[in-house]
C-alpha positions, -999 to +999 in steps of 0.1 A: -427-268+145-427-235+126-435-204+144-444-178+126-441-138+138-467-124+116-490-132+091-482-153+059-475-126+035-467-143+002-507-143-011-523-117+006-558-102-010-545-067-025-567-034-019-585-019-032-606-049-040-624-053-076-662-043-072-690-047-097-708-018-081-696+014-064-723+010-041-723-028-024-690-039-007-665-060-031-674-098-028-639-106-015-645-084+015-676-105+026-654-136+019-630-120+041-652-108+070-669-142+068-635-160+074-621-139+100-628-103+120-594-095+111-574-103+083-537-096+066-544-078+035-514-059+013-522-019+002-514-005-030-481+008-020-472-033-009-472-027+025-490-056+047-517-040+070-545-053+090-578-053+081-611-052+104-641-062+094-657-074+129-676-048+144-667-059+179-629-062+168-634-023+156-650-011+183-619-021+204-595-009+184-610+031+184-611+026+220-577+017+227-558+045+235-523+031+222-536+033+185-535+064+168-535+083+133-495+084+128-468+068+111-443+050+133-419+062+108-410+102+106-409+097+069-445+088+073-458+059+050-448+044+019-462+060-013-484+043-034-464+034-067-475+053-096-495+040-121 
């Protein structure tokens, strides 16, 4: 039996999601929301992050004092690669 400690990061959706209209959610966001209220994604810098699409899950996270806006590394998050 194989046990993993995190998401399978080999083929994650990459932020930002492409969209046809800036006033509408990207189609991929809707598909991910239908699949799960919390899903792993890859940031523009290449890091793995958790995308929370469920209302109840987002409310629970915002109310949790263990979470904050600061990055765990003193140097901060990695910079996005230049294009």
